[in-house]
N, CA, C, O and the ligand as a Tripos MOL2 file, in Angstrom:
@<TRIPOS>MOLECULE
protein
  173   171    44     0     0
PROTEIN
NO_CHARGES

@<TRIPOS>ATOM
      1 N          85.6340   78.6060  102.6240 N.3       1 MET1
      2 CA         85.7230   79.8410  103.0890 C.3       1 MET1
      3 C          84.9140   80.9390  102.3450 C.2       1 MET1
      4 O          85.0820   81.0910  101.1350 O.2       1 MET1
      5 N          84.1470   81.6130  102.9590 N.am      2 LYS2
      6 CA         83.3290   82.6420  102.3290 C.3       2 LYS2
      7 C          84.1720   83.9800  102.0010 C.2       2 LYS2
      8 O          84.9460   84.3950  102.8640 O.2       2 LYS2
      9 N          84.0550   84.5890  100.9080 N.am      3 LYS3
     10 CA         84.8880   85.6370  100.8230 C.3       3 LYS3
     11 C          84.1170   87.0310  101.1160 C.2       3 LYS3
     12 O          84.5750   88.1660  100.9860 O.2       3 LYS3
     13 N          82.7670   86.6280  101.5630 N.am      4 VAL4
     14 CA         82.1790   87.9460  102.2380 C.3       4 VAL4
     15 C          82.4880   88.1110  103.6200 C.2       4 VAL4
     16 O          82.0240   89.0910  104.2030 O.2       4 VAL4
     17 N          83.1560   87.3490  104.1870 N.am      5 ASN5
     18 CA         83.3850   87.1460  105.7030 C.3       5 ASN5
     19 C          84.8320   87.4480  105.9500 C.2       5 ASN5
     20 O          85.4700   86.7410  106.7290 O.2       5 ASN5
     21 N          85.3520   88.4050  105.3640 N.am      6 LEU6
     22 CA         86.6950   88.9880  105.6650 C.3       6 LEU6
     23 C          86.6710   89.9860  106.5570 C.2       6 LEU6
     24 O          85.8870   90.9280  106.4440 O.2       6 LEU6
     25 N          87.6230   89.8630  107.6320 N.am      7 PRO7
     26 CA         87.7360   90.9530  108.7880 C.3       7 PRO7
     27 C          87.9810   92.3040  108.2140 C.2       7 PRO7
     28 O          88.4250   92.5320  107.0890 O.2       7 PRO7
     29 N          87.6270   93.2030  109.1510 N.am      8 GLN8
     30 CA         87.8010   94.5070  108.8730 C.3       8 GLN8
     31 C          88.4860   95.2680  109.8530 C.2       8 GLN8
     32 O          88.3770   94.9210  111.0290 O.2       8 GLN8
     33 N          89.1630   96.2350  109.5550 N.am      9 LYS9
     34 CA         89.7740   97.3720  110.4600 C.3       9 LYS9
     35 C          89.4670   98.7130  110.1340 C.2       9 LYS9
     36 O          89.0210   98.9690  109.0160 O.2       9 LYS9
     37 N          89.6670   99.6720  111.0410 N.am     10 ILE10
     38 CA         89.6260  101.1800  110.7610 C.3      10 ILE10
     39 C          90.9160  101.7390  110.4880 C.2      10 ILE10
     40 O          91.7950  101.5230  111.3220 O.2      10 ILE10
     41 N          91.1990  102.4410  109.4380 N.am     11 CYS11
     42 CA         92.4980  102.8730  109.2090 C.3      11 CYS11
     43 C          92.7770  104.1490  110.3070 C.2      11 CYS11
     44 O          91.9930  105.0630  110.5630 O.2      11 CYS11
     45 N          93.9210  103.9610  110.7860 N.am     12 VAL12
     46 CA         94.0240  105.1540  111.8140 C.3      12 VAL12
     47 C          94.5400  106.4560  111.3230 C.2      12 VAL12
     48 O          94.6880  107.4200  112.0750 O.2      12 VAL12
     49 N          94.8370  106.4790  109.9400 N.am     13 VAL13
     50 CA         94.9770  107.7110  109.4120 C.3      13 VAL13
     51 C          93.9260  108.3820  108.8430 C.2      13 VAL13
     52 O          93.8110  109.5850  109.0790 O.2      13 VAL13
     53 N          93.0620  107.7660  108.0670 N.am     14 CYS14
     54 CA         91.7310  108.2660  107.3040 C.3      14 CYS14
     55 C          90.5200  107.7420  107.8640 C.2      14 CYS14
     56 O          89.4180  107.9510  107.3550 O.2      14 CYS14
     57 N          90.7250  106.9830  109.0300 N.am     15 ASN15
     58 CA         89.2610  106.5910  109.7380 C.3      15 ASN15
     59 C          88.3760  105.9280  108.8630 C.2      15 ASN15
     60 O          87.1980  105.7890  109.1920 O.2      15 ASN15
     61 N          88.8470  105.4560  107.6730 N.am     16 LYS16
     62 CA         87.8530  104.4980  106.9020 C.3      16 LYS16
     63 C          88.1400  103.1190  107.0480 C.2      16 LYS16
     64 O          89.2910  102.6880  107.1220 O.2      16 LYS16
     65 N          86.8340  102.2180  107.1040 N.am     17 PRO17
     66 CA         86.9240  100.8390  107.1870 C.3      17 PRO17
     67 C          87.6270  100.1440  106.0120 C.2      17 PRO17
     68 O          87.2450  100.4040  104.8710 O.2      17 PRO17
     69 N          88.5650   99.3340  106.2040 N.am     18 TYR18
     70 CA         89.1850   98.5590  105.0870 C.3      18 TYR18
     71 C          89.0300   96.8830  105.2350 C.2      18 TYR18
     72 O          88.8920   96.3330  106.3280 O.2      18 TYR18
     73 N          89.0680   96.3120  104.2000 N.am     19 ALA19
     74 CA         88.8800   94.6840  104.3840 C.3      19 ALA19
     75 C          90.3510   94.1020  104.3430 C.2      19 ALA19
     76 O          91.3220   94.7010  103.8800 O.2      19 ALA19
     77 N          90.3600   92.8720  104.8870 N.am     20 TRP20
     78 CA         91.6180   92.0340  104.7120 C.3      20 TRP20
     79 C          91.6960   91.8830  103.4030 C.2      20 TRP20
     80 O          90.7600   91.6800  102.6310 O.2      20 TRP20
     81 N          93.1060   92.0080  103.0960 N.am     21 ARG21
     82 CA         93.8050   91.6310  101.8570 C.3      21 ARG21
     83 C          94.6400   90.4400  101.8890 C.2      21 ARG21
     84 O          95.1330   89.9710  102.9150 O.2      21 ARG21
     85 N          94.7880   89.9220  100.5760 N.am     22 LYS22
     86 CA         95.6450   88.6540  100.5650 C.3      22 LYS22
     87 C          97.1580   89.1220  101.1060 C.2      22 LYS22
     88 O          97.7980   88.4350  101.9030 O.2      22 LYS22
     89 N          97.5670   90.2010  100.6400 N.am     23 LYS23
     90 CA         98.9600   90.6290  100.9220 C.3      23 LYS23
     91 C          99.3310   90.6310  102.6100 C.2      23 LYS23
     92 O         100.4610   90.5600  103.0920 O.2      23 LYS23
     93 N          98.1970   90.7210  103.2530 N.am     24 TRP24
     94 CA         98.4090   90.9970  104.6350 C.3      24 TRP24
     95 C          98.1190   89.6950  105.5150 C.2      24 TRP24
     96 O          98.1670   89.7160  106.7450 O.2      24 TRP24
     97 N          97.8540   88.7120  104.8640 N.am     25 GLU25
     98 CA         97.6280   87.2900  105.5820 C.3      25 GLU25
     99 C          98.6940   86.7780  106.5270 C.2      25 GLU25
    100 O          98.4220   85.8660  107.3080 O.2      25 GLU25
    101 N          99.7430   87.2580  106.4920 N.am     26 LYS26
    102 CA        100.9500   86.8450  107.2650 C.3      26 LYS26
    103 C         100.8010   87.9480  108.5560 C.2      26 LYS26
    104 O         100.8190   87.4750  109.6920 O.2      26 LYS26
    105 N         100.6630   89.3160  108.3910 N.am     27 ASN27
    106 CA        100.9200   90.2480  109.2450 C.3      27 ASN27
    107 C          99.4620   91.0800  109.7970 C.2      27 ASN27
    108 O          99.5550   92.1240  110.4430 O.2      27 ASN27
    109 N          98.4510   90.6100  109.5310 N.am     28 TRP28
    110 CA         97.0970   91.2740  109.6840 C.3      28 TRP28
    111 C          97.0580   91.9150  110.8870 C.2      28 TRP28
    112 O          96.6970   93.0890  110.9720 O.2      28 TRP28
    113 N          97.4480   91.1510  111.9810 N.am     29 ASN29
    114 CA         97.4790   91.7700  113.4730 C.3      29 ASN29
    115 C          98.2230   92.9710  113.6050 C.2      29 ASN29
    116 O          97.9880   93.6450  114.6070 O.2      29 ASN29
    117 N          99.0670   93.3730  112.8030 N.am     30 GLU30
    118 CA         99.9670   94.3750  112.7520 C.3      30 GLU30
    119 C          99.5500   95.6650  111.7840 C.2      30 GLU30
    120 O          99.9460   96.8240  111.9020 O.2      30 GLU30
    121 N          98.7470   95.1900  110.9150 N.am     31 VAL31
    122 CA         98.1280   96.2810  110.0020 C.3      31 VAL31
    123 C          97.3980   97.1640  110.5290 C.2      31 VAL31
    124 O          96.4600   96.8000  111.2380 O.2      31 VAL31
    125 N          97.6430   98.4840  110.3180 N.am     32 LYS32
    126 CA         97.1470   99.5380  111.0100 C.3      32 LYS32
    127 C          96.4690  100.7160  110.1000 C.2      32 LYS32
    128 O          95.7070  101.6000  110.4900 O.2      32 LYS32
    129 N          96.9550  100.4840  108.7910 N.am     33 TYR33
    130 CA         96.7040  101.4120  107.6450 C.3      33 TYR33
    131 C          96.1090  100.7120  106.4750 C.2      33 TYR33
    132 O          96.4070   99.5550  106.1780 O.2      33 TYR33
    133 N          95.1410  101.5490  105.7270 N.am     34 CYS34
    134 CA         94.3450  100.8720  104.5270 C.3      34 CYS34
    135 C          95.3010  100.8750  103.4550 C.2      34 CYS34
    136 O          95.0660  100.1180  102.5130 O.2      34 CYS34
    137 N          96.2870  101.5520  103.4250 N.am     35 SER35
    138 CA         96.9840  101.3670  102.1210 C.3      35 SER35
    139 C          98.5530  101.8780  102.4480 C.2      35 SER35
    140 O          98.8440  102.2860  103.5730 O.2      35 SER35
    141 N          99.3150  101.8300  101.6020 N.am     36 GLU36
    142 CA        100.8390  102.1860  101.6340 C.3      36 GLU36
    143 C         100.9310  103.7750  101.8410 C.2      36 GLU36
    144 O         101.8110  104.3430  102.4880 O.2      36 GLU36
    145 N          99.9470  104.3370  101.2250 N.am     37 ARG37
    146 CA         99.8360  106.0710  101.3120 C.3      37 ARG37
    147 C          99.5850  106.2410  102.5130 C.2      37 ARG37
    148 O         100.2890  107.0580  103.1080 O.2      37 ARG37
    149 N          98.6600  105.6330  103.1550 N.am     38 CYS38
    150 CA         98.3700  106.2390  104.6180 C.3      38 CYS38
    151 C          99.4470  105.7710  105.6850 C.2      38 CYS38
    152 O          99.6610  106.4200  106.7090 O.2      38 CYS38
    153 N         100.0430  104.7100  105.3970 N.am     39 ARG39
    154 CA        101.0580  104.4230  106.2610 C.3      39 ARG39
    155 C         102.1940  105.3280  106.2510 C.2      39 ARG39
    156 O         102.8770  105.4430  107.2680 O.2      39 ARG39
    157 N         102.4490  105.9530  105.2370 N.am     40 ARG40
    158 CA        103.5920  106.9630  104.9420 C.3      40 ARG40
    159 C         103.1040  108.3150  105.6280 C.2      40 ARG40
    160 O         103.9010  109.0880  106.1610 O.2      40 ARG40
    161 N         101.6140  108.5580  105.5690 N.am     41 ASN41
    162 CA        101.1170  109.9280  106.1320 C.3      41 ASN41
    163 C         100.8540  109.7760  107.7560 C.2      41 ASN41
    164 O         100.1700  110.6190  108.3370 O.2      41 ASN41
    165 N         101.3360  108.8450  108.3380 N.am     42 LYS42
    166 CA        100.8160  108.7740  109.5860 C.3      42 LYS42
    167 C         101.5930  109.8440  110.3010 C.2      42 LYS42
    168 O         102.7380  110.1900  110.0090 O.2      42 LYS42
    169 N         100.7130  110.4210  111.4470 N.am     43 VAL43
    170 CA        101.1230  111.7120  112.0670 C.3      43 VAL43
    171 C         102.0640  111.3060  113.1560 C.2      43 VAL43
    172 O         102.5880  112.1620  113.8700 O.2      43 VAL43
    173 ZN         93.7880  105.1400  105.4040 Zn       44 ZN44
@<TRIPOS>BOND
     1     1     2 1
     2     2     3 1
     3     3     4 2
     4     3     5 am
     5     5     6 1
     6     6     7 1
     7     7     8 2
     8     7     9 am
     9     9    10 1
    10    10    11 1
    11    11    12 2
    12    11    13 am
    13    13    14 1
    14    14    15 1
    15    15    16 2
    16    15    17 am
    17    17    18 1
    18    18    19 1
    19    19    20 2
    20    19    21 am
    21    21    22 1
    22    22    23 1
    23    23    24 2
    24    23    25 am
    25    25    26 1
    26    26    27 1
    27    27    28 2
    28    27    29 am
    29    29    30 1
    30    30    31 1
    31    31    32 2
    32    31    33 am
    33    33    34 1
    34    34    35 1
    35    35    36 2
    36    35    37 am
    37    37    38 1
    38    38    39 1
    39    39    40 2
    40    39    41 am
    41    41    42 1
    42    42    43 1
    43    43    44 2
    44    43    45 am
    45    45    46 1
    46    46    47 1
    47    47    48 2
    48    47    49 am
    49    49    50 1
    50    50    51 1
    51    51    52 2
    52    51    53 am
    53    53    54 1
    54    54    55 1
    55    55    56 2
    56    55    57 am
    57    57    58 1
    58    58    59 1
    59    59    60 2
    60    59    61 am
    61    61    62 1
    62    62    63 1
    63    63    64 2
    64    63    65 am
    65    65    66 1
    66    66    67 1
    67    67    68 2
    68    67    69 am
    69    69    70 1
    70    70    71 1
    71    71    72 2
    72    71    73 am
    73    73    74 1
    74    74    75 1
    75    75    76 2
    76    75    77 am
    77    77    78 1
    78    78    79 1
    79    79    80 2
    80    79    81 am
    81    81    82 1
    82    82    83 1
    83    83    84 2
    84    83    85 am
    85    85    86 1
    86    86    87 1
    87    87    88 2
    88    87    89 am
    89    89    90 1
    90    90    91 1
    91    91    92 2
    92    91    93 am
    93    93    94 1
    94    94    95 1
    95    95    96 2
    96    95    97 am
    97    97    98 1
    98    98    99 1
    99    99   100 2
   100    99   101 am
   101   101   102 1
   102   102   103 1
   103   103   104 2
   104   103   105 am
   105   105   106 1
   106   106   107 1
   107   107   108 2
   108   107   109 am
   109   109   110 1
   110   110   111 1
   111   111   112 2
   112   111   113 am
   113   113   114 1
   114   114   115 1
   115   115   116 2
   116   115   117 am
   117   117   118 1
   118   118   119 1
   119   119   120 2
   120   119   121 am
   121   121   122 1
   122   122   123 1
   123   123   124 2
   124   123   125 am
   125   125   126 1
   126   126   127 1
   127   127   128 2
   128   127   129 am
   129   129   130 1
   130   130   131 1
   131   131   132 2
   132   131   133 am
   133   133   134 1
   134   134   135 1
   135   135   136 2
   136   135   137 am
   137   137   138 1
   138   138   139 1
   139   139   140 2
   140   139   141 am
   141   141   142 1
   142   142   143 1
   143   143   144 2
   144   143   145 am
   145   145   146 1
   146   146   147 1
   147   147   148 2
   148   147   149 am
   149   149   150 1
   150   150   151 1
   151   151   152 2
   152   151   153 am
   153   153   154 1
   154   154   155 1
   155   155   156 2
   156   155   157 am
   157   157   158 1
   158   158   159 1
   159   159   160 2
   160   159   161 am
   161   161   162 1
   162   162   163 1
   163   163   164 2
   164   163   165 am
   165   165   166 1
   166   166   167 1
   167   167   168 2
   168   167   169 am
   169   169   170 1
   170   170   171 1
   171   171   172 2
@<TRIPOS>SUBSTRUCTURE
     1 MET1         2 RESIDUE 1 A MET
     2 LYS2         6 RESIDUE 1 A LYS
     3 LYS3        10 RESIDUE 1 A LYS
     4 VAL4        14 RESIDUE 1 A VAL
     5 ASN5        18 RESIDUE 1 A ASN
     6 LEU6        22 RESIDUE 1 A LEU
     7 PRO7        26 RESIDUE 1 A PRO
     8 GLN8        30 RESIDUE 1 A GLN
     9 LYS9        34 RESIDUE 1 A LYS
    10 ILE10       38 RESIDUE 1 A ILE
    11 CYS11       42 RESIDUE 1 A CYS
    12 VAL12       46 RESIDUE 1 A VAL
    13 VAL13       50 RESIDUE 1 A VAL
    14 CYS14       54 RESIDUE 1 A CYS
    15 ASN15       58 RESIDUE 1 A ASN
    16 LYS16       62 RESIDUE 1 A LYS
    17 PRO17       66 RESIDUE 1 A PRO
    18 TYR18       70 RESIDUE 1 A TYR
    19 ALA19       74 RESIDUE 1 A ALA
    20 TRP20       78 RESIDUE 1 A TRP
    21 ARG21       82 RESIDUE 1 A ARG
    22 LYS22       86 RESIDUE 1 A LYS
    23 LYS23       90 RESIDUE 1 A LYS
    24 TRP24       94 RESIDUE 1 A TRP
    25 GLU25       98 RESIDUE 1 A GLU
    26 LYS26      102 RESIDUE 1 A LYS
    27 ASN27      106 RESIDUE 1 A ASN
    28 TRP28      110 RESIDUE 1 A TRP
    29 ASN29      114 RESIDUE 1 A ASN
    30 GLU30      118 RESIDUE 1 A GLU
    31 VAL31      122 RESIDUE 1 A VAL
    32 LYS32      126 RESIDUE 1 A LYS
    33 TYR33      130 RESIDUE 1 A TYR
    34 CYS34      134 RESIDUE 1 A CYS
    35 SER35      138 RESIDUE 1 A SER
    36 GLU36      142 RESIDUE 1 A GLU
    37 ARG37      146 RESIDUE 1 A ARG
    38 CYS38      150 RESIDUE 1 A CYS
    39 ARG39      154 RESIDUE 1 A ARG
    40 ARG40      158 RESIDUE 1 A ARG
    41 ASN41      162 RESIDUE 1 A ASN
    42 LYS42      166 RESIDUE 1 A LYS
    43 VAL43      170 RESIDUE 1 A VAL
    44 ZN44       173 GROUP 0 **** ****
């Protein structure tokens, strides 16, 4: 598995791209925010 081939998404709060992280491997499909901070700042 290549580590350069991680999936990416755009954060709905800050509109910045963020890459897959190990902690999201179980719920990547449900992740919408780049960080815990953005998750709390959702409008
Ligand atoms: Zn964000």
